[in-house]
C-alpha positions in Angstrom: 66.6 -36.6 -38.9 63.9 -39.4 -38.9 64.9 -43.0 -37.0 64.3 -45.9 -38.7 65.1 -49.2 -37.0 64.9 -52.4 -38.4 63.4 -55.3 -36.2 65.8 -58.1 -36.9 66.1 -62.0 -35.1 66.9 -65.6 -36.3 64.4 -66.1 -39.4 64.4 -63.2 -40.7 64.6 -62.9 -44.8 67.8 -61.1 -46.0 66.4 -59.9 -49.2 63.6 -57.8 -47.4 66.1 -56.9 -44.5 68.9 -55.3 -47.5 65.9 -53.3 -49.3 64.9 -51.5 -46.1 68.6 -50.8 -45.2 69.4 -49.9 -49.2 66.7 -47.3 -49.5 67.1 -45.8 -45.8 70.3 -46.5 -45.5 71.6 -44.2 -48.2 70.7 -40.7 -49.4 70.3 -40.2 -53.1 72.9 -37.6 -55.2 71.4 -33.9 -54.8 69.3 -34.9 -51.5 71.8 -31.7 -49.1 69.3 -32.5 -46.1 69.7 -35.0 -43.3 68.4 -38.7 -44.7 67.0 -41.3 -42.2 69.6 -42.5 -39.2 69.0 -46.2 -39.4 69.4 -48.4 -36.6 69.4 -52.1 -36.9 67.7 -53.8 -33.6 67.9 -57.5 -32.1 68.5 -59.5 -29.3 71.7 -61.0 -30.3 73.8 -61.5 -33.5 71.5 -63.3 -35.5 71.2 -65.7 -38.5 69.8 -64.3 -41.2 69.9 -66.8 -44.2 73.2 -67.8 -44.5 74.5 -64.7 -43.1 75.5 -63.4 -39.2 74.2 -60.5 -38.9 75.2 -58.3 -35.7 72.7 -56.0 -35.0 73.4 -52.1 -33.3 71.1 -51.7 -30.6 68.9 -54.1 -28.6 65.1 -54.6 -29.4 64.4 -51.9 -26.8 65.4 -49.2 -29.1 62.2 -49.9 -31.2 60.3 -47.8 -28.8 62.2 -44.9 -29.7 62.2 -45.1 -33.4 60.2 -42.7 -35.9 59.7 -45.9 -38.1 60.2 -49.3 -37.3 60.7 -51.8 -40.1 59.7 -55.9 -39.9 61.5 -57.8 -42.5 59.9 -61.3 -43.7 60.0 -64.2 -41.5 61.3 -67.3 -42.9 59.0 -69.9 -41.6 55.3 -68.7 -41.6 54.5 -72.3 -39.3 56.4 -70.9 -36.4 55.4 -68.5 -34.0 57.6 -65.1 -34.2 59.9 -65.0 -31.0 57.9 -63.5 -27.9 60.2 -60.8 -27.4 60.7 -59.3 -30.9 56.7 -59.3 -30.7 56.7 -57.7 -27.8 59.0 -55.0 -28.9 57.4 -54.0 -32.0 54.0 -53.4 -29.7 55.4 -51.8 -27.4 57.1 -49.5 -30.3 53.8 -48.9 -31.9 52.2 -47.9 -28.7 54.8 -45.2 -28.4 53.8 -43.9 -31.8 56.1 -45.7 -34.2 54.9 -46.0 -37.5 55.5 -50.0 -37.9 55.9 -51.1 -41.5 56.2 -55.4 -42.4 57.7 -56.4 -45.9 56.5 -59.7 -47.0 56.0 -62.3 -44.2 56.9 -59.8 -41.4 53.3 -59.3 -41.5 52.9 -62.5 -39.2 54.7 -60.6 -36.6 52.9 -57.4 -36.8 49.4 -59.7 -36.6 50.9 -61.6 -33.8 51.5 -57.9 -32.0 47.6 -57.1 -32.4 48.7 -54.3 -34.7 46.4 -55.9 -37.5 43.2 -56.5 -35.8 40.5 -55.1 -37.6 42.9 -53.4 -40.4 43.5 -54.4 -43.9 46.9 -56.2 -44.4 48.2 -58.1 -46.9 51.8 -60.5 -47.5 53.2 -62.3 -50.2 50.7 -64.1 -52.0 52.1 -67.4 -50.9 51.1 -67.0 -47.4 47.9 -64.9 -47.3 45.3 -68.0 -46.7 47.5 -68.9 -44.0 47.3 -65.5 -42.2 43.9 -65.0 -42.9 43.1 -68.8 -41.0 45.6 -67.9 -38.1 44.7 -64.1 -37.5 41.0 -64.5 -38.2 40.4 -60.4 -37.0 42.7 -59.5 -39.7 41.1 -58.3 -42.7 43.7 -59.9 -45.4 43.8 -58.3 -49.3 45.8 -60.7 -51.2 45.9 -58.7 -54.6 47.6 -55.9 -53.5 51.2 -54.7 -53.5 51.0 -53.0 -50.0 48.6 -51.7 -47.4 48.7 -48.4 -45.9 47.0 -47.8 -42.6 48.6 -44.7 -41.3 50.8 -45.9 -38.8 50.7 -49.6 -40.1 52.0 -50.5 -43.2 52.3 -54.3 -44.9 53.7 -55.4 -48.0 53.8 -58.4 -50.2 56.7 -59.8 -50.7 60.2 -59.0 -52.8 59.7 -56.3 -55.0 56.8 -54.9 -53.5 59.0 -54.8 -50.1 60.6 -51.9 -52.1 57.1 -50.7 -53.1 56.7 -50.0 -49.7 59.7 -48.5 -48.5 59.6 -45.9 -51.6 55.9 -45.3 -50.7 57.7 -44.7 -47.0 59.9 -42.2 -48.3 57.3 -40.5 -50.7 55.5 -39.8 -47.7 58.2 -37.9 -45.9 60.2 -36.4 -48.2 58.3 -36.1 -51.5 57.4 -37.6 -54.7 61.1 -36.1 -56.5 63.2 -37.8 -53.2 61.4 -40.5 -53.5 62.0 -40.8 -57.4 65.8 -40.0 -56.8 66.0 -42.7 -54.5 64.2 -45.2 -57.1 66.5 -43.9 -60.0 69.8 -44.3 -57.6 68.3 -48.3 -57.1 67.7 -48.7 -60.5 63.8 -49.3 -59.8 60.2 -48.0 -61.4 59.6 -45.1 -59.7 56.6 -46.2 -58.2 53.8 -48.4 -58.2 50.5 -47.9 -56.5 49.4 -50.0 -53.4 46.5 -51.2 -55.0 48.2 -53.0 -57.9 47.7 -56.4 -58.0 50.1 -58.7 -56.6 50.6 -60.8 -59.6 51.0 -60.3 -62.9 51.3 -62.7 -66.2 54.0 -60.4 -67.4 56.3 -57.7 -66.6 56.0 -53.7 -67.6 56.7 -53.9 -71.3 60.2 -53.8 -72.5 60.3 -55.5 -75.8 59.9 -53.3 -78.9 57.3 -55.9 -80.1 54.9 -55.7 -77.2 51.2 -54.7 -78.2 52.0 -51.4 -75.3 55.9 -50.7 -75.8 55.2 -47.8 -77.7 52.1 -46.7 -76.2 53.1 -45.9 -72.3 56.1 -43.4 -73.8 53.4 -42.1 -76.2 50.8 -41.3 -73.0 53.3 -40.0 -70.7 54.4 -37.3 -73.1 50.9 -36.3 -73.7 49.5 -36.3 -69.9 48.1 -32.3 -70.7 45.5 -33.5 -73.2 42.4 -35.2 -72.4 43.4 -38.8 -73.3 40.5 -41.6 -73.1 40.6 -45.2 -73.3 39.3 -45.2 -76.8 42.1 -42.9 -77.6 44.7 -45.4 -76.0 43.0 -48.3 -77.8 43.4 -46.4 -81.1 46.9 -45.5 -80.8 47.4 -49.3 -79.7 45.5 -50.2 -82.9 43.0 -52.4 -80.8 39.7 -52.9 -79.2 39.0 -50.9 -75.6 38.2 -54.4 -74.3 41.8 -55.6 -75.8 43.5 -53.1 -74.4 41.8 -53.4 -71.1 43.3 -57.0 -70.9 46.9 -56.4 -71.8 46.7 -53.4 -69.1 45.5 -56.1 -66.6 48.4 -58.5 -67.7 51.3 -55.8 -68.1 50.5 -53.6 -65.0 47.7 -54.8 -62.6 45.3 -52.3 -63.3 43.1 -50.7 -65.7 43.8 -48.3 -68.3 42.0 -45.5 -66.6 43.6 -46.1 -63.3 47.0 -46.2 -64.5 46.1 -42.9 -66.2 45.1 -40.9 -63.2 48.2 -42.3 -61.2 50.4 -40.7 -64.3 48.7 -37.5 -63.9 49.0 -37.3 -60.4 52.5 -37.9 -59.8 53.1 -35.8 -62.9 51.2 -33.0 -60.6 53.0 -34.0 -57.1 56.1 -33.2 -59.0 55.1 -30.0 -60.5 53.7 -28.9 -56.9 57.2 -30.0 -55.9 59.8 -28.2 -58.2 57.7 -25.3 -60.2 55.9 -22.0 -59.2 53.3 -23.1 -61.3 49.5 -22.1 -60.1 47.3 -25.5 -59.1 45.2 -23.8 -62.3 48.5 -24.3 -64.4 48.9 -27.6 -63.0 45.8 -29.0 -64.0 45.9 -28.1 -67.1 49.6 -29.4 -67.4 48.4 -32.9 -66.1 45.2 -33.2 -68.4 43.0 -32.6 -65.2 41.3 -29.7 -66.9 40.3 -28.1 -63.7 41.9 -27.2 -60.3 38.7 -28.2 -58.9 39.2 -31.7 -60.7 43.0 -32.2 -59.8 42.1 -30.9 -56.1 39.5 -33.5 -56.0 41.8 -36.5 -57.4 44.3 -35.5 -55.6 43.4 -35.0 -51.9 41.2 -38.8 -52.7 44.8 -40.1 -54.4 47.6 -38.0 -51.9 45.4 -37.9 -49.0 45.8 -33.8 -48.8 45.0 -30.7 -50.8 47.6 -29.6 -53.8 48.6 -26.7 -51.7 49.2 -28.3 -48.5 51.5 -31.2 -50.6 53.7 -28.0 -52.1 54.2 -27.0 -48.8 55.1 -29.9 -47.2 57.2 -31.0 -49.6 58.6 -28.1 -51.6 61.6 -27.2 -49.4 62.4 -30.7 -49.9 62.8 -30.9 -53.1 66.3 -30.5 -55.3 66.9 -29.5 -58.8 68.1 -32.8 -60.5 65.8 -34.6 -57.9 62.6 -35.6 -60.5 61.7 -38.6 -61.7 60.9 -40.1 -64.6 57.2 -40.3 -65.2 
């Protein structure tokens, strides 16, 4: 059982703390393997917004965790407590994966974990983070950044995205989608998606793209092009790109590739189909093309992914593409 430790102290943001506890604190329905062992760690009873929180363990518990989550830090103009910074640094040196949510990035930066690395935080504080920690490569335009053992997210909803991303890395796409379903949130938003989009994913029936998304998801086995999508949406390719950027924070082709990869993950986890068959079912054409895009996006070949996550997938755990 993986241990996830939440590092808390006075001045933490309760939303991000609650998000992490909700994701890692309870297994989705149908998951029979042991879920995460979650530990709330702090120096003493701490004030989190208007709430008083009593940690289960001291900060020294962080160094025995597999993953350490540092929630948002309320006042970025103040230096985070030295004992928290030291405990996070020691935990990483001991081998823990460390992730910050929202302005928790300031704690990781103070610990030196972001030196020479890409990182992000809430868009309202990216300039402050870059100015205070010039050795950090701050990216203000993404939802989260995964550096392997060190991860950072933007604010609020992006904290949920990063937590679900960690579940996806540990347990596979099907179980991450089941967790998202339990929390009634979208199953996956790529870390490279823009932080700020002018409108949410369209729910209104009269939105220009409202009917396009489900139409595409039902046809992932076909070699769709931007021109096909534009024709279906009854607009020019340029206008389609503009709408996609405002709604999804990415381009039509990148969005389509993401859906194909996600569908491939689910098929690898839940079926015995060959890689060639999955390539055809996801519109990749050939196994070679699927392997190239899958390896680049997920970080491992399809066969390795299947061996890793097939045993963890359970019937009914598939998410909606």
